[in-house]
Biopython code that builds the backbone (N, CA, C, O; Angstrom):
import numpy as np
from Bio.PDB.StructureBuilder import StructureBuilder

atoms = [
    (1, "MET", "N", (0.839, -1.184, 0.000)),
    (1, "MET", "CA", (0.000, 0.000, 0.000)),
    (1, "MET", "C", (0.879, 1.241, 0.000)),
    (1, "MET", "O", (1.625, 1.483, 0.950)),
    (2, "ALA", "N", (0.792, 2.014, -1.050)),
    (2, "ALA", "CA", (1.565, 3.245, -1.161)),
    (2, "ALA", "C", (0.762, 4.415, -0.588)),
    (2, "ALA", "O", (-0.463, 4.366, -0.473)),
    (3, "THR", "N", (1.490, 5.448, -0.242)),
    (3, "THR", "CA", (0.883, 6.669, 0.257)),
    (3, "THR", "C", (1.193, 7.788, -0.727)),
    (3, "THR", "O", (2.295, 7.866, -1.270)),
    (4, "VAL", "N", (0.211, 8.647, -0.947)),
    (4, "VAL", "CA", (0.424, 9.805, -1.812)),
    (4, "VAL", "C", (0.269, 11.077, -0.993)),
    (4, "VAL", "O", (-0.436, 11.108, 0.016)),
    (5, "LEU", "N", (0.935, 12.111, -1.446)),
    (5, "LEU", "CA", (0.796, 13.430, -0.847)),
    (5, "LEU", "C", (-0.026, 14.280, -1.800)),
    (5, "LEU", "O", (0.301, 14.398, -2.981)),
    (6, "LEU", "N", (-1.087, 14.868, -1.286)),
    (6, "LEU", "CA", (-1.998, 15.649, -2.117)),
    (6, "LEU", "C", (-2.044, 17.101, -1.655)),
    (6, "LEU", "O", (-1.950, 17.394, -0.463)),
    (7, "ILE", "N", (-2.189, 17.996, -2.618)),
    (7, "ILE", "CA", (-2.545, 19.383, -2.339)),
    (7, "ILE", "C", (-3.824, 19.633, -3.122)),
    (7, "ILE", "O", (-3.858, 19.499, -4.345)),
    (8, "VAL", "N", (-4.874, 19.998, -2.398)),
    (8, "VAL", "CA", (-6.183, 20.220, -2.999)),
    (8, "VAL", "C", (-6.578, 21.686, -2.802)),
    (8, "VAL", "O", (-6.516, 22.216, -1.693)),
    (9, "LYS", "N", (-6.979, 22.322, -3.888)),
    (9, "LYS", "CA", (-7.444, 23.712, -3.819)),
    (9, "LYS", "C", (-8.959, 23.695, -3.650)),
    (9, "LYS", "O", (-9.684, 23.149, -4.482)),
    (10, "ILE", "N", (-9.422, 24.298, -2.566)),
    (10, "ILE", "CA", (-10.855, 24.376, -2.265)),
    (10, "ILE", "C", (-11.281, 25.833, -2.439)),
    (10, "ILE", "O", (-10.791, 26.719, -1.740)),
    (11, "MET", "N", (-12.198, 26.069, -3.376)),
    (11, "MET", "CA", (-12.692, 27.422, -3.625)),
    (11, "MET", "C", (-14.060, 27.612, -2.980)),
    (11, "MET", "O", (-14.996, 26.877, -3.291)),
    (12, "PRO", "N", (-14.185, 28.592, -2.084)),
    (12, "PRO", "CA", (-15.499, 28.894, -1.501)),
    (12, "PRO", "C", (-16.377, 29.614, -2.531)),
    (12, "PRO", "O", (-15.878, 30.115, -3.538)),
    (13, "ASP", "N", (-17.684, 29.660, -2.272)),
    (13, "ASP", "CA", (-18.586, 30.276, -3.239)),
    (13, "ASP", "C", (-18.692, 31.794, -3.125)),
    (13, "ASP", "O", (-19.258, 32.435, -4.011)),
    (14, "SER", "N", (-18.152, 32.390, -2.037)),
    (14, "SER", "CA", (-18.167, 33.846, -1.922)),
    (14, "SER", "C", (-17.092, 34.302, -0.928)),
    (14, "SER", "O", (-16.602, 33.503, -0.129)),
    (15, "PRO", "N", (-16.728, 35.588, -0.982)),
    (15, "PRO", "CA", (-15.727, 36.106, -0.033)),
    (15, "PRO", "C", (-16.208, 36.084, 1.416)),
    (15, "PRO", "O", (-15.389, 36.098, 2.335)),
    (16, "SER", "N", (-17.513, 36.051, 1.630)),
    (16, "SER", "CA", (-18.041, 36.060, 2.988)),
    (16, "SER", "C", (-18.210, 34.666, 3.595)),
    (16, "SER", "O", (-18.662, 34.544, 4.734)),
    (17, "THR", "N", (-17.860, 33.632, 2.866)),
    (17, "THR", "CA", (-17.979, 32.259, 3.351)),
    (17, "THR", "C", (-17.045, 32.037, 4.538)),
    (17, "THR", "O", (-15.913, 32.520, 4.548)),
    (18, "ASP", "N", (-17.530, 31.304, 5.535)),
    (18, "ASP", "CA", (-16.740, 30.979, 6.719)),
    (18, "ASP", "C", (-15.709, 29.903, 6.357)),
    (18, "ASP", "O", (-16.049, 28.724, 6.255)),
    (19, "LEU", "N", (-14.459, 30.311, 6.165)),
    (19, "LEU", "CA", (-13.411, 29.377, 5.757)),
    (19, "LEU", "C", (-13.074, 28.376, 6.863)),
    (19, "LEU", "O", (-12.711, 27.235, 6.574)),
    (20, "GLU", "N", (-13.190, 28.786, 8.106)),
    (20, "GLU", "CA", (-12.903, 27.873, 9.223)),
    (20, "GLU", "C", (-13.892, 26.714, 9.247)),
    (20, "GLU", "O", (-13.510, 25.582, 9.543)),
    (21, "ALA", "N", (-15.153, 26.982, 8.942)),
    (21, "ALA", "CA", (-16.159, 25.911, 8.891)),
    (21, "ALA", "C", (-15.825, 24.915, 7.777)),
    (21, "ALA", "O", (-15.952, 23.705, 7.960)),
    (22, "ILE", "N", (-15.400, 25.434, 6.626)),
    (22, "ILE", "CA", (-15.016, 24.557, 5.520)),
    (22, "ILE", "C", (-13.815, 23.710, 5.922)),
    (22, "ILE", "O", (-13.797, 22.504, 5.674)),
    (23, "LYS", "N", (-12.822, 24.323, 6.533)),
    (23, "LYS", "CA", (-11.623, 23.590, 6.959)),
    (23, "LYS", "C", (-11.977, 22.487, 7.949)),
    (23, "LYS", "O", (-11.488, 21.364, 7.832)),
    (24, "ASN", "N", (-12.824, 22.804, 8.920)),
    (24, "ASN", "CA", (-13.200, 21.798, 9.927)),
    (24, "ASN", "C", (-13.924, 20.617, 9.294)),
    (24, "ASN", "O", (-13.620, 19.463, 9.597)),
    (25, "LEU", "N", (-14.877, 20.901, 8.419)),
    (25, "LEU", "CA", (-15.612, 19.813, 7.759)),
    (25, "LEU", "C", (-14.697, 19.005, 6.846)),
    (25, "LEU", "O", (-14.810, 17.781, 6.776)),
    (26, "ALA", "N", (-13.794, 19.684, 6.148)),
    (26, "ALA", "CA", (-12.861, 18.987, 5.262)),
    (26, "ALA", "C", (-11.948, 18.069, 6.068)),
    (26, "ALA", "O", (-11.706, 16.928, 5.674)),
    (27, "LYS", "N", (-11.449, 18.558, 7.179)),
    (27, "LYS", "CA", (-10.541, 17.753, 8.004)),
    (27, "LYS", "C", (-11.246, 16.512, 8.551)),
    (27, "LYS", "O", (-10.717, 15.405, 8.455)),
    (28, "VAL", "N", (-12.419, 16.690, 9.113)),
    (28, "VAL", "CA", (-13.170, 15.563, 9.678)),
    (28, "VAL", "C", (-13.523, 14.554, 8.588)),
    (28, "VAL", "O", (-13.384, 13.347, 8.786)),
    (29, "SER", "N", (-13.979, 15.047, 7.444)),
    (29, "SER", "CA", (-14.375, 14.163, 6.339)),
    (29, "SER", "C", (-13.204, 13.345, 5.819)),
    (29, "SER", "O", (-13.349, 12.148, 5.569)),
    (30, "MET", "N", (-12.053, 13.971, 5.655)),
    (30, "MET", "CA", (-10.907, 13.268, 5.105)),
    (30, "MET", "C", (-10.244, 12.346, 6.126)),
    (30, "MET", "O", (-9.673, 11.323, 5.749)),
    (31, "GLU", "N", (-10.311, 12.690, 7.409)),
    (31, "GLU", "CA", (-9.772, 11.788, 8.436)),
    (31, "GLU", "C", (-10.555, 10.477, 8.466)),
    (31, "GLU", "O", (-9.984, 9.426, 8.757)),
    (32, "LYS", "N", (-11.850, 10.527, 8.168)),
    (32, "LYS", "CA", (-12.666, 9.313, 8.090)),
    (32, "LYS", "C", (-12.204, 8.401, 6.957)),
    (32, "LYS", "O", (-12.448, 7.195, 6.988)),
    (33, "GLU", "N", (-11.539, 8.977, 5.959)),
    (33, "GLU", "CA", (-11.025, 8.212, 4.808)),
    (33, "GLU", "C", (-9.532, 7.914, 4.956)),
    (33, "GLU", "O", (-8.861, 7.605, 3.972)),
    (34, "ASN", "N", (-9.014, 8.007, 6.179)),
    (34, "ASN", "CA", (-7.620, 7.689, 6.524)),
    (34, "ASN", "C", (-6.597, 8.719, 6.043)),
    (34, "ASN", "O", (-5.424, 8.382, 5.885)),
    (35, "ALA", "N", (-7.011, 9.953, 5.809)),
    (35, "ALA", "CA", (-6.050, 11.014, 5.490)),
    (35, "ALA", "C", (-5.281, 11.361, 6.769)),
    (35, "ALA", "O", (-5.828, 11.316, 7.871)),
    (36, "GLN", "N", (-4.013, 11.706, 6.600)),
    (36, "GLN", "CA", (-3.164, 12.035, 7.749)),
    (36, "GLN", "C", (-2.381, 13.309, 7.470)),
    (36, "GLN", "O", (-2.272, 13.760, 6.330)),
    (37, "SER", "N", (-1.837, 13.878, 8.544)),
    (37, "SER", "CA", (-0.980, 15.077, 8.458)),
    (37, "SER", "C", (-1.659, 16.193, 7.670)),
    (37, "SER", "O", (-1.063, 16.765, 6.757)),
    (38, "ILE", "N", (-2.889, 16.497, 8.019)),
    (38, "ILE", "CA", (-3.679, 17.489, 7.298)),
    (38, "ILE", "C", (-3.280, 18.901, 7.743)),
    (38, "ILE", "O", (-3.271, 19.212, 8.934)),
    (39, "THR", "N", (-2.949, 19.745, 6.759)),
    (39, "THR", "CA", (-2.675, 21.157, 7.035)),
    (39, "THR", "C", (-3.433, 22.009, 6.020)),
    (39, "THR", "O", (-3.833, 21.537, 4.956)),
    (40, "PHE", "N", (-3.617, 23.282, 6.386)),
    (40, "PHE", "CA", (-4.346, 24.210, 5.527)),
    (40, "PHE", "C", (-3.549, 25.496, 5.348)),
    (40, "PHE", "O", (-2.814, 25.925, 6.237)),
    (41, "GLU", "N", (-3.714, 26.099, 4.172)),
    (41, "GLU", "CA", (-3.125, 27.402, 3.890)),
    (41, "GLU", "C", (-4.145, 28.195, 3.084)),
    (41, "GLU", "O", (-4.746, 27.667, 2.148)),
    (42, "GLU", "N", (-4.341, 29.451, 3.442)),
    (42, "GLU", "CA", (-5.242, 30.328, 2.700)),
    (42, "GLU", "C", (-4.420, 31.246, 1.804)),
    (42, "GLU", "O", (-3.401, 31.794, 2.223)),
    (43, "LYS", "N", (-4.880, 31.408, 0.560)),
    (43, "LYS", "CA", (-4.203, 32.308, -0.373)),
    (43, "LYS", "C", (-5.246, 33.222, -1.019)),
    (43, "LYS", "O", (-6.286, 32.749, -1.478)),
    (44, "PRO", "N", (-4.969, 34.531, -1.056)),
    (44, "PRO", "CA", (-5.911, 35.452, -1.704)),
    (44, "PRO", "C", (-5.975, 35.209, -3.208)),
    (44, "PRO", "O", (-4.959, 34.947, -3.851)),
    (45, "ILE", "N", (-7.176, 35.300, -3.754)),
    (45, "ILE", "CA", (-7.384, 35.112, -5.190)),
    (45, "ILE", "C", (-7.685, 36.472, -5.835)),
    (45, "ILE", "O", (-6.883, 36.969, -6.625)),
    (46, "ALA", "N", (-8.826, 37.072, -5.505)),
    (46, "ALA", "CA", (-9.205, 38.385, -6.036)),
    (46, "ALA", "C", (-10.449, 38.888, -5.322)),
    (46, "ALA", "O", (-11.303, 38.105, -4.906)),
    (47, "PHE", "N", (-10.538, 40.197, -5.185)),
    (47, "PHE", "CA", (-11.726, 40.854, -4.638)),
    (47, "PHE", "C", (-12.160, 40.291, -3.290)),
    (47, "PHE", "O", (-13.355, 40.159, -3.029)),
    (48, "GLY", "N", (-11.204, 39.960, -2.439)),
    (48, "GLY", "CA", (-11.506, 39.453, -1.109)),
    (48, "GLY", "C", (-11.720, 37.953, -1.035)),
    (48, "GLY", "O", (-11.861, 37.404, 0.059)),
    (49, "LEU", "N", (-11.746, 37.287, -2.163)),
    (49, "LEU", "CA", (-11.943, 35.837, -2.188)),
    (49, "LEU", "C", (-10.618, 35.135, -1.886)),
    (49, "LEU", "O", (-9.577, 35.480, -2.445)),
    (50, "LYS", "N", (-10.673, 34.153, -1.002)),
    (50, "LYS", "CA", (-9.487, 33.378, -0.646)),
    (50, "LYS", "C", (-9.728, 31.909, -0.953)),
    (50, "LYS", "O", (-10.824, 31.391, -0.742)),
    (51, "ALA", "N", (-8.694, 31.246, -1.451)),
    (51, "ALA", "CA", (-8.748, 29.799, -1.681)),
    (51, "ALA", "C", (-8.102, 29.103, -0.498)),
    (51, "ALA", "O", (-7.200, 29.647, 0.139)),
    (52, "ILE", "N", (-8.566, 27.907, -0.210)),
    (52, "ILE", "CA", (-7.975, 27.076, 0.839)),
    (52, "ILE", "C", (-7.164, 25.985, 0.141)),
    (52, "ILE", "O", (-7.678, 25.275, -0.724)),
    (53, "PHE", "N", (-5.902, 25.859, 0.521)),
    (53, "PHE", "CA", (-5.067, 24.780, 0.019)),
    (53, "PHE", "C", (-4.903, 23.768, 1.140)),
    (53, "PHE", "O", (-4.307, 24.065, 2.175)),
    (54, "MET", "N", (-5.433, 22.577, 0.931)),
    (54, "MET", "CA", (-5.410, 21.499, 1.912)),
    (54, "MET", "C", (-4.323, 20.511, 1.511)),
    (54, "MET", "O", (-4.333, 19.981, 0.400)),
    (55, "LYS", "N", (-3.384, 20.268, 2.424)),
    (55, "LYS", "CA", (-2.276, 19.335, 2.157)),
    (55, "LYS", "C", (-2.407, 18.150, 3.108)),
    (55, "LYS", "O", (-2.643, 18.324, 4.304)),
    (56, "PHE", "N", (-2.252, 16.934, 2.560)),
    (56, "PHE", "CA", (-2.377, 15.744, 3.404)),
    (56, "PHE", "C", (-1.819, 14.516, 2.702)),
    (56, "PHE", "O", (-1.612, 14.511, 1.488)),
    (57, "SER", "N", (-1.579, 13.473, 3.494)),
    (57, "SER", "CA", (-1.183, 12.181, 2.929)),
    (57, "SER", "C", (-2.422, 11.290, 2.896)),
    (57, "SER", "O", (-3.320, 11.414, 3.728)),
    (58, "PHE", "N", (-2.447, 10.381, 1.906)),
    (58, "PHE", "CA", (-3.657, 9.620, 1.639)),
    (58, "PHE", "C", (-3.276, 8.279, 1.022)),
    (58, "PHE", "O", (-2.314, 8.212, 0.256)),
    (59, "PRO", "N", (-4.012, 7.199, 1.338)),
    (59, "PRO", "CA", (-3.720, 5.897, 0.716)),
    (59, "PRO", "C", (-3.946, 5.955, -0.798)),
    (59, "PRO", "O", (-5.017, 6.352, -1.258)),
    (60, "GLU", "N", (-2.937, 5.558, -1.556)),
    (60, "GLU", "CA", (-3.005, 5.657, -3.020)),
    (60, "GLU", "C", (-4.144, 4.841, -3.619)),
    (60, "GLU", "O", (-4.765, 5.267, -4.593)),
    (61, "GLU", "N", (-4.425, 3.674, -3.046)),
    (61, "GLU", "CA", (-5.442, 2.796, -3.631)),
    (61, "GLU", "C", (-6.847, 3.391, -3.596)),
    (61, "GLU", "O", (-7.721, 2.925, -4.327)),
    (62, "LYS", "N", (-7.086, 4.397, -2.775)),
    (62, "LYS", "CA", (-8.409, 5.021, -2.712)),
    (62, "LYS", "C", (-8.651, 5.960, -3.884)),
    (62, "LYS", "O", (-9.803, 6.212, -4.237)),
    (63, "GLY", "N", (-7.605, 6.477, -4.488)),
    (63, "GLY", "CA", (-7.758, 7.366, -5.640)),
    (63, "GLY", "C", (-8.217, 8.763, -5.265)),
    (63, "GLY", "O", (-8.602, 9.026, -4.125)),
    (64, "THR", "N", (-8.169, 9.652, -6.246)),
    (64, "THR", "CA", (-8.543, 11.045, -5.988)),
    (64, "THR", "C", (-10.028, 11.323, -6.199)),
    (64, "THR", "O", (-10.530, 12.357, -5.759)),
    (65, "ASP", "N", (-10.729, 10.424, -6.857)),
    (65, "ASP", "CA", (-12.164, 10.637, -7.075)),
    (65, "ASP", "C", (-12.910, 10.774, -5.760)),
    (65, "ASP", "O", (-13.801, 11.613, -5.633)),
    (66, "ILE", "N", (-12.550, 9.954, -4.784)),
    (66, "ILE", "CA", (-13.225, 10.005, -3.489)),
    (66, "ILE", "C", (-12.951, 11.330, -2.782)),
    (66, "ILE", "O", (-13.829, 11.871, -2.109)),
    (67, "VAL", "N", (-11.745, 11.846, -2.934)),
    (67, "VAL", "CA", (-11.387, 13.139, -2.336)),
    (67, "VAL", "C", (-12.247, 14.243, -2.942)),
    (67, "VAL", "O", (-12.847, 15.038, -2.219)),
    (68, "GLU", "N", (-12.303, 14.287, -4.256)),
    (68, "GLU", "CA", (-13.097, 15.310, -4.941)),
    (68, "GLU", "C", (-14.579, 15.205, -4.596)),
    (68, "GLU", "O", (-15.240, 16.222, -4.389)),
    (69, "THR", "N", (-15.097, 13.996, -4.535)),
    (69, "THR", "CA", (-16.513, 13.790, -4.225)),
    (69, "THR", "C", (-16.853, 14.265, -2.823)),
    (69, "THR", "O", (-17.833, 14.982, -2.624)),
    (70, "ILE", "N", (-16.044, 13.863, -1.852)),
    (70, "ILE", "CA", (-16.313, 14.218, -0.451)),
    (70, "ILE", "C", (-16.200, 15.724, -0.238)),
    (70, "ILE", "O", (-17.086, 16.331, 0.364)),
    (71, "LEU", "N", (-15.126, 16.329, -0.723)),
    (71, "LEU", "CA", (-14.914, 17.758, -0.481)),
    (71, "LEU", "C", (-15.907, 18.636, -1.234)),
    (71, "LEU", "O", (-16.259, 19.714, -0.755)),
    (72, "SER", "N", (-16.360, 18.200, -2.392)),
    (72, "SER", "CA", (-17.315, 19.011, -3.154)),
    (72, "SER", "C", (-18.704, 19.038, -2.509)),
    (72, "SER", "O", (-19.525, 19.889, -2.850)),
    (73, "LYS", "N", (-18.970, 18.119, -1.588)),
    (73, "LYS", "CA", (-20.266, 18.084, -0.894)),
    (73, "LYS", "C", (-20.324, 19.025, 0.306)),
    (73, "LYS", "O", (-21.385, 19.186, 0.909)),
    (74, "ILE", "N", (-19.208, 19.645, 0.658)),
    (74, "ILE", "CA", (-19.182, 20.578, 1.791)),
    (74, "ILE", "C", (-19.963, 21.833, 1.392)),
    (74, "ILE", "O", (-19.760, 22.370, 0.303)),
    (75, "PRO", "N", (-20.860, 22.301, 2.273)),
    (75, "PRO", "CA", (-21.637, 23.508, 1.956)),
    (75, "PRO", "C", (-20.736, 24.710, 1.671)),
    (75, "PRO", "O", (-19.708, 24.889, 2.324)),
    (76, "HIS", "N", (-21.122, 25.525, 0.703)),
    (76, "HIS", "CA", (-20.450, 26.762, 0.305)),
    (76, "HIS", "C", (-19.109, 26.543, -0.387)),
    (76, "HIS", "O", (-18.293, 27.461, -0.474)),
    (77, "VAL", "N", (-18.880, 25.320, -0.882)),
    (77, "VAL", "CA", (-17.679, 25.054, -1.686)),
    (77, "VAL", "C", (-18.084, 25.134, -3.154)),
    (77, "VAL", "O", (-19.000, 24.443, -3.600)),
    (78, "SER", "N", (-17.385, 25.986, -3.891)),
    (78, "SER", "CA", (-17.678, 26.201, -5.297)),
    (78, "SER", "C", (-16.998, 25.162, -6.186)),
    (78, "SER", "O", (-17.615, 24.625, -7.106)),
    (79, "SER", "N", (-15.707, 24.878, -5.904)),
    (79, "SER", "CA", (-14.986, 23.910, -6.722)),
    (79, "SER", "C", (-13.823, 23.298, -5.952)),
    (79, "SER", "O", (-13.341, 23.845, -4.960)),
    (80, "ILE", "N", (-13.394, 22.139, -6.449)),
    (80, "ILE", "CA", (-12.264, 21.395, -5.887)),
    (80, "ILE", "C", (-11.308, 21.100, -7.041)),
    (80, "ILE", "O", (-11.731, 20.657, -8.109)),
    (81, "THR", "N", (-10.018, 21.347, -6.819)),
    (81, "THR", "CA", (-9.010, 21.052, -7.835)),
    (81, "THR", "C", (-7.830, 20.353, -7.183)),
    (81, "THR", "O", (-7.313, 20.823, -6.170)),
    (82, "ILE", "N", (-7.401, 19.233, -7.755)),
    (82, "ILE", "CA", (-6.180, 18.573, -7.282)),
    (82, "ILE", "C", (-5.011, 19.361, -7.865)),
    (82, "ILE", "O", (-4.790, 19.344, -9.076)),
    (83, "GLU", "N", (-4.276, 20.041, -7.020)),
    (83, "GLU", "CA", (-3.160, 20.886, -7.465)),
    (83, "GLU", "C", (-1.853, 20.107, -7.572)),
    (83, "GLU", "O", (-1.023, 20.402, -8.433)),
    (84, "ASP", "N", (-1.666, 19.117, -6.704)),
    (84, "ASP", "CA", (-0.422, 18.342, -6.723)),
    (84, "ASP", "C", (-0.701, 16.941, -6.201)),
    (84, "ASP", "O", (-1.472, 16.758, -5.259)),
    (85, "TYR", "N", (-0.064, 15.954, -6.826)),
    (85, "TYR", "CA", (-0.238, 14.544, -6.472)),
    (85, "TYR", "C", (1.127, 13.895, -6.596)),
    (85, "TYR", "O", (1.695, 13.834, -7.687)),
    (86, "ARG", "N", (1.663, 13.404, -5.465)),
    (86, "ARG", "CA", (3.000, 12.787, -5.482)),
    (86, "ARG", "C", (2.989, 11.522, -4.652)),
    (86, "ARG", "O", (2.405, 11.468, -3.570)),
    (87, "ARG", "N", (3.635, 10.527, -5.173)),
    (87, "ARG", "CA", (3.804, 9.284, -4.409)),
    (87, "ARG", "C", (4.881, 9.515, -3.351)),
    (87, "ARG", "O", (5.957, 10.034, -3.647)),
    (88, "ALA", "N", (4.575, 9.123, -2.116)),
    (88, "ALA", "CA", (5.522, 9.286, -1.012)),
    (88, "ALA", "C", (6.325, 8.009, -0.846)),
    (88, "ALA", "O", (5.779, 6.910, -0.942)),
    (89, "PHE", "N", (7.602, 8.149, -0.600)),
    (89, "PHE", "CA", (8.472, 7.001, -0.369)),
    (89, "PHE", "C", (8.974, 7.061, 1.065)),
    (89, "PHE", "O", (9.122, 8.135, 1.647)),
    (90, "GLY", "N", (9.230, 5.889, 1.615)),
    (90, "GLY", "CA", (9.795, 5.853, 2.949)),
    (90, "GLY", "C", (9.014, 5.057, 3.819)),
    (90, "GLY", "O", (9.350, 4.916, 4.995)),
]
sb = StructureBuilder()
sb.init_structure("model")
sb.init_model(0)
sb.init_chain("A")
sb.init_seg("    ")
for serial, (resi, resn, name, xyz) in enumerate(atoms, 1):
    if name == "N":
        sb.init_residue(resn, " ", resi, " ")
    sb.init_atom(name, np.array(xyz, "f"), 0.0, 1.0, " ", f" {name:<3s}", serial, name[0])
structure = sb.get_structure()
């Protein structure tokens, strides 16, 4: 069983969206799917809108479809993009 390192860009639907609520739901949802070492970073996009970049390790055999499906169901999330996917060694 290999492990992959993922960076997922989560776009909220408006600048007034509660980013902390999205982060909490994303963390809980992905931990249920065996994601580990979850961290978040916010980056400004435009006009007050910020994207959330979620970084975590994940079992490779589960694939990225499950990640996209779970995170896209979070309220006030506009889109999900896999920004980086790397196989972890060690």
